[in-house]
All heavy atoms as an XYZ file, in Angstrom:
657
protein
N      37.547   -100.346    172.554
C      37.239   -101.300    173.600
C      36.326   -100.587    174.596
O      36.533    -99.456    174.952
C      38.529   -101.764    174.284
C      38.294   -102.773    175.366
S      39.769   -103.296    176.271
C      40.756   -103.971    174.948
N      35.313   -101.300    175.045
C      34.413   -100.783    176.067
C      34.910   -101.212    177.427
O      35.602   -102.206    177.557
C      32.991   -101.309    175.822
N      34.539   -100.469    178.441
C      34.989   -100.805    179.793
C      33.808   -101.129    180.703
O      32.752   -100.558    180.605
C      35.728    -99.595    180.412
C      36.986    -99.275    179.674
C      37.030    -98.310    178.705
C      38.139   -100.010    179.925
C      38.158    -98.027    177.990
C      39.309    -99.732    179.226
C      39.307    -98.760    178.264
O      40.464    -98.467    177.591
N      34.011   -102.112    181.543
C      32.990   -102.503    182.510
C      32.794   -101.407    183.521
O      33.719   -100.699    183.856
C      33.463   -103.785    183.196
O      32.598   -104.100    184.275
N      31.585   -101.305    184.082
C      31.339   -100.280    185.095
C      31.626   -100.831    186.484
O      31.383   -100.177    187.490
C      29.904    -99.760    185.004
S      28.689   -101.049    185.303
N      32.134   -102.062    186.600
C      32.428   -102.673    187.873
C      33.952   -102.639    188.115
O      34.737   -102.703    187.178
C      31.950   -104.133    187.907
C      30.467   -104.242    187.659
C      29.996   -104.653    186.435
C      29.579   -103.884    188.661
C      28.629   -104.707    186.198
C      28.221   -103.981    188.455
C      27.743   -104.379    187.202
N      34.366   -102.541    189.385
C      35.785   -102.521    189.657
C      36.473   -103.803    189.136
O      35.919   -104.874    189.281
C      35.859   -102.459    191.188
C      34.516   -101.978    191.611
C      33.556   -102.457    190.569
N      37.648   -103.664    188.610
C      38.400   -104.795    188.139
C      39.443   -105.109    189.177
O      40.256   -104.248    189.537
C      39.042   -104.521    186.767
C      37.971   -104.308    185.740
C      39.990   -105.633    186.341
C      38.479   -103.856    184.389
N      39.433   -106.352    189.687
C      40.374   -106.683    190.757
C      41.472   -107.611    190.254
O      42.450   -107.810    190.950
C      39.609   -107.358    191.916
O      38.923   -108.500    191.420
C      38.617   -106.386    192.549
N      41.276   -108.226    189.093
C      42.309   -109.129    188.535
C      42.210   -109.122    187.021
O      41.145   -108.886    186.451
C      42.093   -110.570    189.070
N      43.325   -109.346    186.360
C      43.309   -109.454    184.925
C      42.636   -110.743    184.487
O      42.736   -111.760    185.183
C      44.770   -109.418    184.388
C      45.528   -108.137    184.561
C      46.971   -108.335    184.184
C      44.884   -107.033    183.736
N      41.984   -110.751    183.331
C      41.418   -111.985    182.843
C      42.496   -112.950    182.390
O      43.570   -112.525    181.985
C      40.556   -111.539    181.630
C      41.216   -110.270    181.188
C      41.745   -109.631    182.424
N      42.266   -114.214    182.488
C      43.243   -115.217    182.096
C      43.480   -115.224    180.573
O      44.587   -115.487    180.147
C      42.836   -116.604    182.556
C      42.883   -116.745    184.056
O      43.711   -116.117    184.692
N      42.014   -117.543    184.609
N      42.435   -114.932    179.819
C      42.540   -114.923    178.352
C      41.696   -113.783    177.785
O      40.828   -113.253    178.483
C      42.024   -116.241    177.726
O      40.609   -116.315    177.971
C      42.698   -117.463    178.299
N      41.922   -113.430    176.541
C      41.076   -112.442    175.878
C      39.663   -112.979    175.710
O      38.709   -112.205    175.727
C      41.677   -112.026    174.555
C      42.961   -111.220    174.619
C      43.487   -110.887    173.232
C      42.808   -109.933    175.444
N      39.523   -114.311    175.548
C      38.192   -114.921    175.443
C      37.385   -114.623    176.709
O      36.212   -114.275    176.658
C      38.281   -116.429    175.234
C      38.856   -116.804    173.868
O      38.761   -115.967    172.919
O      39.366   -117.901    173.733
N      38.035   -114.760    177.857
C      37.382   -114.505    179.132
C      36.933   -113.060    179.215
O      35.812   -112.768    179.628
C      38.351   -114.812    180.316
O      38.762   -116.175    180.218
C      37.679   -114.563    181.665
N      37.786   -112.142    178.797
C      37.470   -110.745    178.811
C      36.257   -110.420    177.938
O      35.357   -109.705    178.322
C      38.676   -109.922    178.376
C      38.510   -108.416    178.357
C      38.196   -107.877    179.765
C      39.727   -107.733    177.807
N      36.234   -111.011    176.775
C      35.128   -110.730    175.817
C      33.787   -111.209    176.350
O      32.750   -110.692    175.959
C      35.435   -111.330    174.461
C      34.427   -110.885    173.429
C      34.780   -111.281    172.044
O      35.005   -112.487    171.834
O      34.807   -110.418    171.166
N      33.774   -112.185    177.233
C      32.551   -112.704    177.779
C      31.966   -111.853    178.899
O      30.878   -112.104    179.375
C      32.736   -114.145    178.304
C      32.959   -115.136    177.159
O      32.434   -114.958    176.083
N      33.757   -116.145    177.420
N      32.684   -110.810    179.310
C      32.204   -109.900    180.366
C      31.135   -108.952    179.756
O      31.264   -108.486    178.627
C      33.365   -109.050    180.912
C      34.338   -109.835    181.733
C      33.707   -110.364    183.013
O      32.960   -109.613    183.666
O      33.986   -111.517    183.370
N      30.066   -108.676    180.532
C      29.038   -107.727    180.048
C      29.634   -106.373    179.723
O      30.460   -105.870    180.459
C      28.080   -107.633    181.230
C      28.379   -108.770    182.113
C      29.816   -109.151    181.880
N      29.279   -105.829    178.592
C      29.697   -104.502    178.206
C      31.086   -104.415    177.588
O      31.558   -103.364    177.270
N      31.746   -105.552    177.381
C      33.086   -105.572    176.825
C      33.048   -106.020    175.336
O      32.447   -107.023    175.021
C      34.025   -106.517    177.600
C      34.134   -106.123    179.038
C      35.405   -106.603    176.951
C      34.877   -104.840    179.293
N      33.647   -105.224    174.476
C      33.773   -105.570    173.085
C      35.230   -105.344    172.686
O      35.763   -104.262    172.891
C      32.883   -104.664    172.198
O      31.548   -104.760    172.644
C      32.967   -105.058    170.736
N      35.876   -106.386    172.173
C      37.256   -106.293    171.772
C      37.489   -106.989    170.468
O      36.750   -107.882    170.093
C      38.212   -106.865    172.836
C      37.958   -108.351    173.055
C      38.152   -106.106    174.149
C      39.000   -109.039    173.885
N      38.524   -106.564    169.749
C      39.015   -107.298    168.579
C      40.114   -108.210    169.065
O      41.051   -107.749    169.675
C      39.541   -106.339    167.508
C      38.456   -105.454    166.955
O      37.312   -105.886    166.840
N      38.786   -104.229    166.680
N      40.016   -109.492    168.769
C      41.026   -110.438    169.212
C      41.954   -110.921    168.097
O      42.893   -111.659    168.326
C      40.369   -111.659    169.886
C      39.633   -111.276    171.153
C      38.896   -112.437    171.745
N      37.965   -112.923    170.742
C      37.411   -114.099    170.789
N      37.656   -114.928    171.769
N      36.539   -114.492    169.875
N      41.675   -110.509    166.863
C      42.465   -110.968    165.718
C      42.796   -109.781    164.793
O      42.047   -108.802    164.738
C      41.722   -112.030    164.911
O      40.506   -111.488    164.456
C      41.459   -113.264    165.743
N      43.840   -109.934    164.049
C      44.263   -108.949    163.065
C      43.189   -108.904    161.992
O      42.791   -109.917    161.443
C      45.597   -109.362    162.454
C      46.095   -108.378    161.446
O      45.523   -108.386    160.312
O      47.019   -107.647    161.728
N      42.680   -107.695    161.653
C      41.605   -107.597    160.691
C      42.016   -108.012    159.238
O      41.186   -108.435    158.469
C      41.211   -106.122    160.690
C      42.340   -105.410    161.334
C      43.051   -106.407    162.219
N      43.293   -107.944    158.911
C      43.735   -108.333    157.560
C      44.081   -109.805    157.455
O      43.717   -110.466    156.509
C      44.954   -107.507    157.150
C      44.613   -106.068    156.856
C      45.818   -105.352    156.313
C      45.446   -103.925    155.978
N      46.563   -103.156    155.460
N      44.790   -110.329    158.485
C      45.274   -111.726    158.349
C      44.460   -112.709    159.178
O      44.539   -113.912    158.937
C      46.749   -111.815    158.868
O      46.734   -111.529    160.270
C      47.648   -110.853    158.115
N      43.666   -112.220    160.143
C      42.930   -113.141    160.996
C      43.777   -113.766    162.072
O      43.315   -114.581    162.870
N      45.058   -113.378    162.161
C      45.969   -113.935    163.187
C      45.566   -113.400    164.534
O      45.389   -112.188    164.699
C      47.425   -113.510    162.877
O      47.761   -113.947    161.566
C      48.404   -114.100    163.884
N      45.441   -114.296    165.538
C      45.066   -113.805    166.876
C      46.157   -112.970    167.486
O      47.346   -113.202    167.296
C      44.902   -115.106    167.687
C      44.862   -116.213    166.709
C      45.542   -115.716    165.453
N      45.734   -111.935    168.262
C      46.677   -111.193    169.056
C      47.095   -112.054    170.220
O      46.359   -112.908    170.681
C      46.012   -109.907    169.604
C      45.552   -108.965    168.495
C      44.266   -108.404    168.556
C      46.346   -108.630    167.430
C      43.812   -107.548    167.596
C      45.908   -107.775    166.427
C      44.634   -107.209    166.534
O      44.215   -106.353    165.559
N      48.316   -111.824    170.723
C      48.812   -112.596    171.828
C      48.701   -111.710    173.122
O      49.141   -110.592    173.139
C      50.270   -112.968    171.637
O      50.390   -113.690    170.411
C      50.837   -113.802    172.736
N      48.095   -112.308    174.162
C      47.918   -111.639    175.443
C      48.579   -112.525    176.492
O      48.333   -113.707    176.577
C      46.408   -111.499    175.704
C      46.010   -111.202    177.127
C      46.100   -109.930    177.620
C      45.523   -112.231    177.957
C      45.694   -109.635    178.919
C      45.145   -111.929    179.243
C      45.222   -110.656    179.735
O      44.813   -110.374    180.986
N      49.433   -111.908    177.306
C      50.115   -112.632    178.359
C      50.164   -111.806    179.633
O      50.618   -110.646    179.573
C      51.570   -112.975    177.922
O      51.538   -113.667    176.688
C      52.269   -113.831    178.978
N      49.756   -112.381    180.740
C      49.907   -111.717    182.037
C      51.360   -111.867    182.462
O      51.914   -112.974    182.456
C      48.971   -112.320    183.093
C      47.486   -112.140    182.680
C      49.225   -111.683    184.460
C      46.533   -112.874    183.565
N      51.984   -110.744    182.833
C      53.409   -110.811    183.194
C      53.626   -110.671    184.710
O      54.642   -111.075    185.223
C      54.218   -109.746    182.460
O      53.647   -108.463    182.731
C      54.232   -110.017    180.965
N      52.640   -110.072    185.414
C      52.652   -109.970    186.873
C      51.254   -109.551    187.315
O      50.366   -109.413    186.475
C      53.725   -108.987    187.385
O      53.381   -107.688    187.055
N      51.057   -109.264    188.555
C      49.744   -108.943    189.113
C      48.828   -108.104    188.241
O      47.730   -108.506    187.901
N      49.274   -106.921    187.842
C      48.452   -106.050    187.017
C      49.143   -105.641    185.712
O      48.712   -104.729    185.040
C      47.971   -104.807    187.797
C      49.117   -103.888    188.150
O      50.281   -104.315    188.284
N      48.778   -102.633    188.378
N      50.211   -106.339    185.353
C      50.933   -106.042    184.105
C      50.707   -107.165    183.093
O      50.570   -108.301    183.475
C      52.421   -105.864    184.376
O      52.638   -104.760    185.218
N      50.693   -106.786    181.836
C      50.447   -107.732    180.774
C      51.072   -107.260    179.468
O      51.467   -106.083    179.370
C      48.957   -108.030    180.598
C      48.164   -106.810    180.198
C      47.772   -106.575    178.894
C      47.754   -105.847    181.141
C      47.057   -105.463    178.519
C      47.041   -104.734    180.800
C      46.679   -104.539    179.475
O      45.969   -103.434    179.120
N      51.180   -108.167    178.497
C      51.649   -107.781    177.188
C      50.577   -108.125    176.125
O      49.793   -109.063    176.320
C      52.951   -108.470    176.799
O      52.746   -109.855    176.742
C      54.067   -108.125    177.753
N      50.532   -107.334    175.097
C      49.718   -107.595    173.908
C      50.681   -107.573    172.731
O      51.461   -106.615    172.598
C      48.645   -106.553    173.666
C      47.479   -106.530    174.638
C      46.596   -105.333    174.373
C      46.665   -107.799    174.458
N      50.663   -108.618    171.918
C      51.567   -108.687    170.775
C      50.776   -108.855    169.472
O      49.729   -109.469    169.468
C      52.522   -109.881    170.887
O      53.280   -109.784    172.049
N      51.308   -108.237    168.434
C      50.668   -108.326    167.100
C      51.720   -108.148    166.047
O      52.817   -107.642    166.291
C      49.584   -107.273    166.948
N      51.399   -108.573    164.849
C      52.266   -108.380    163.679
C      51.693   -107.230    162.859
O      50.509   -107.219    162.488
C      52.257   -109.658    162.834
C      53.067   -109.598    161.579
C      54.555   -109.722    161.853
O      54.949   -110.357    162.858
O      55.354   -109.201    161.038
N      52.544   -106.196    162.595
C      52.109   -105.040    161.840
C      52.835   -104.974    160.502
O      54.052   -105.131    160.463
C      52.409   -103.755    162.670
C      51.644   -103.697    163.960
C      52.235   -104.099    165.153
C      50.331   -103.288    163.980
C      51.556   -104.065    166.338
C      49.631   -103.241    165.165
C      50.237   -103.643    166.356
N      52.092   -104.714    159.447
C      52.679   -104.623    158.114
C      53.419   -103.318    157.901
O      54.361   -103.212    157.115
C      51.636   -104.849    157.001
O      50.598   -103.913    157.146
N      53.015   -102.252    158.621
C      53.693   -100.961    158.529
C      53.799   -100.362    159.920
O      53.136   -100.802    160.876
C      52.865    -99.950    157.647
O      51.599    -99.753    158.273
C      52.673   -100.468    156.245
N      54.631    -99.354    160.066
C      54.738    -98.690    161.350
C      53.567    -97.717    161.508
O      52.982    -97.277    160.496
C      56.069    -97.993    161.525
C      56.245    -96.761    160.686
C      57.601    -96.120    160.960
O      58.622    -96.664    160.501
O      57.640    -95.060    161.601
N      53.193    -97.427    162.738
C      52.117    -96.501    162.985
C      52.575    -95.086    162.821
O      53.782    -94.796    162.780
C      51.580    -96.704    164.435
O      52.590    -96.398    165.358
N      51.608    -94.163    162.688
C      51.943    -92.772    162.640
C      52.234    -92.287    164.062
O      51.635    -92.740    165.022
C      50.744    -91.949    162.076
C      50.482    -92.256    160.617
C      49.383    -91.402    160.072
O      49.117    -90.282    160.633
O      48.731    -91.803    159.081
N      53.186    -91.403    164.182
C      53.526    -90.855    165.507
C      52.422    -89.918    165.957
O      51.833    -89.221    165.160
C      54.835    -90.100    165.468
O      55.892    -91.001    165.165
N      52.197    -89.922    167.261
C      51.226    -89.002    167.830
C      51.538    -88.732    169.286
O      52.157    -89.573    169.959
N      51.082    -87.636    169.773
C      51.308    -87.268    171.169
C      50.475    -88.237    172.030
O      49.312    -88.430    171.809
C      50.902    -85.820    171.411
C      51.801    -84.910    170.618
C      50.992    -85.487    172.922
C      51.403    -83.438    170.675
N      51.134    -88.866    173.008
C      50.485    -89.788    173.952
C      49.807    -90.964    173.260
O      48.797    -91.441    173.735
C      49.499    -89.039    174.842
C      50.184    -88.055    175.728
O      51.299    -88.305    176.188
N      49.543    -86.922    175.985
N      50.309    -91.398    172.145
C      49.722    -92.554    171.442
C      50.392    -93.817    171.985
O      51.490    -94.175    171.540
C      49.914    -92.436    169.929
C      49.321    -93.603    169.174
O      48.723    -94.514    169.757
N      49.524    -93.613    167.891
N      49.724    -94.516    172.922
C      50.319    -95.716    173.500
C      50.390    -96.840    172.481
O      51.039    -97.831    172.745
C      49.585    -96.191    174.777
C      48.185    -96.666    174.453
C      49.560    -95.077    175.828
C      47.511    -97.446    175.582
N      49.710    -96.719    171.349
C      49.677    -97.784    170.365
C      50.690    -97.572    169.232
O      50.605    -98.264    168.217
C      48.272    -97.943    169.791
C      47.286    -98.210    170.886
C      46.241    -97.413    171.301
C      47.216    -99.352    171.760
N      45.571    -97.990    172.326
C      46.136    -99.190    172.632
C      48.005   -100.520    171.839
C      45.832   -100.129    173.600
C      47.673   -101.465    172.829
C      46.601   -101.256    173.695
N      51.673    -96.680    169.394
C      52.715    -96.525    168.383
C      53.554    -97.808    168.281
O      53.811    -98.440    169.290
C      53.660    -95.354    168.722
C      53.066    -94.021    168.399
C      54.066    -92.929    168.607
O      55.256    -93.092    168.168
O      53.711    -91.887    169.188
N      53.880    -98.208    167.045
C      54.616    -99.459    166.853
C      55.411    -99.394    165.576
O      55.032    -98.690    164.633
C      53.657   -100.631    166.828
C      52.618   -100.487    165.755
N      52.868   -100.718    164.423
C      51.325   -100.093    165.833
C      51.780   -100.470    163.724
N      50.829   -100.093    164.536
N      56.481   -100.170    165.459
C      57.224   -100.323    164.205
C      56.530   -101.387    163.352
O      55.596   -102.066    163.787
C      58.588   -100.829    164.688
C      58.263   -101.582    165.921
C      57.130   -100.881    166.590
N      57.027   -101.533    162.120
C      56.539   -102.633    161.289
C      57.077   -103.929    161.878
O      58.147   -103.956    162.503
C      57.000   -102.445    159.838
N      56.342   -105.035    161.672
C      56.799   -106.324    162.193
C      56.093   -106.672    163.476
O      55.120   -106.020    163.888
N      56.590   -107.675    164.169
C      55.999   -108.113    165.434
C      56.376   -107.109    166.519
O      57.548   -106.730    166.624
C      56.492   -109.517    165.815
O      56.139   -110.420    164.768
C      55.877   -109.981    167.122
N      55.387   -106.690    167.273
C      55.651   -105.751    168.354
C      54.874   -106.150    169.588
O      53.703   -106.562    169.470
C      55.288   -104.326    167.927
C      55.696   -103.298    168.977
C      57.022   -102.940    169.114
C      54.749   -102.742    169.842
C      57.410   -102.007    170.079
C      55.140   -101.832    170.799
C      56.470   -101.481    170.917
O      56.836   -100.563    171.875
N      55.487   -106.050    170.726
C      54.864   -106.395    172.000
C      54.658   -105.115    172.831
O      55.623   -104.432    173.181
C      55.735   -107.389    172.793
C      55.158   -107.707    174.153
C      56.035   -108.719    174.914
N      56.020   -109.947    174.157
C      57.030   -110.800    174.140
N      58.125   -110.570    174.863
N      56.966   -111.910    173.470
N      53.423   -104.806    173.149
C      53.105   -103.683    174.002
C      53.146   -104.172    175.446
O      52.579   -105.218    175.761
C      51.666   -103.165    173.730
C      51.508   -102.613    172.364
C      50.960   -103.383    171.333
C      51.821   -101.288    172.077
C      50.805   -102.872    170.073
C      51.651   -100.760    170.824
C      51.144   -101.566    169.818
N      53.855   -103.466    176.297
C      53.963   -103.805    177.696
C      53.075   -102.809    178.459
O      53.342   -101.616    178.422
C      55.400   -103.756    178.194
C      56.210   -104.802    177.490
C      57.657   -104.829    177.977
O      58.047   -104.106    178.870
N      58.460   -105.706    177.329
N      51.988   -103.315    179.077
C      50.971   -102.458    179.677
C      50.707   -102.819    181.124
O      50.992   -103.916    181.570
C      49.675   -102.615    178.852
C      49.818   -102.335    177.366
C      48.662   -102.937    176.594
C      49.920   -100.854    177.121
N      50.134   -101.843    181.846
C      49.769   -102.065    183.219
C      48.319   -101.609    183.392
O      47.956   -100.514    182.995
C      50.669   -101.234    184.167
O      52.021   -101.631    183.974
C      50.287   -101.440    185.643
N      47.487   -102.505    183.949
C      46.075   -102.189    184.182
C      45.926   -101.358    185.427
O      46.665   -101.547    186.413
C      45.309   -103.494    184.299
N      44.975   -100.467    185.387
C      44.625    -99.675    186.552
C      43.222   -100.101    187.000
O      42.375   -100.392    186.139
C      44.662    -98.201    186.234
C      46.058    -97.691    185.892
C      46.054    -96.226    185.593
C      47.478    -95.812    185.222
N      47.538    -94.417    184.824
N      42.983   -100.137    188.262
C      41.646   -100.469    188.770
C      40.685    -99.430    188.316
O      40.914    -98.235    188.489
C      41.673   -100.589    190.292
O      42.629   -101.557    190.671
C      40.314   -100.996    190.814
N      39.579    -99.837    187.763
C      38.525    -98.912    187.346
C      37.512    -98.801    188.478
O      37.061    -99.795    189.029
C      37.829    -99.431    186.080
C      38.720    -99.619    184.874
C      37.927   -100.227    183.709
C      39.334    -98.291    184.454
N      37.162    -97.621    188.827
C      36.194    -97.417    189.889
C      34.797    -97.391    189.329
O      34.556    -96.992    188.193
C      36.478    -96.113    190.648
C      37.825    -96.116    191.359
C      38.109    -94.813    192.053
O      37.174    -94.011    192.222
O      39.277    -94.612    192.411
N      33.846    -97.813    190.152
C      32.456    -97.789    189.712
C      32.008    -96.365    189.457
O      32.360    -95.456    190.218
C      31.598    -98.408    190.818
C      30.335    -99.058    190.280
C      29.715    -99.931    191.354
O      30.051    -99.875    192.530
N      28.805   -100.747    190.930
N      31.249    -96.114    188.383
C      30.829    -94.767    188.042
C      29.358    -94.581    188.381
O      28.604    -95.397    188.402
C      31.038    -94.550    186.554
C      32.496    -94.606    186.221
C      32.712    -94.407    184.789
N      34.118    -94.715    184.539
C      34.724    -94.472    183.425
N      34.088    -93.913    182.464
N      35.988    -94.770    183.266
């Protein structure tokens, strides 16, 4: 995923909205099944991303994307990006 060079003050309402931002490229669907990922804002700067995984991920140090097989919901918090 690419990041905007402008400060982010609010989460996008949808992944479609995010993809329309200049400099942003994201995958919104599972590459094997075409099933859309689920994105939900849970509070001011917190959100979840959910997907269905056919296998569990490999373990790694500081790998925020580790997941079991099956449906998994990542609970994430956005940080404000400063202009570079």
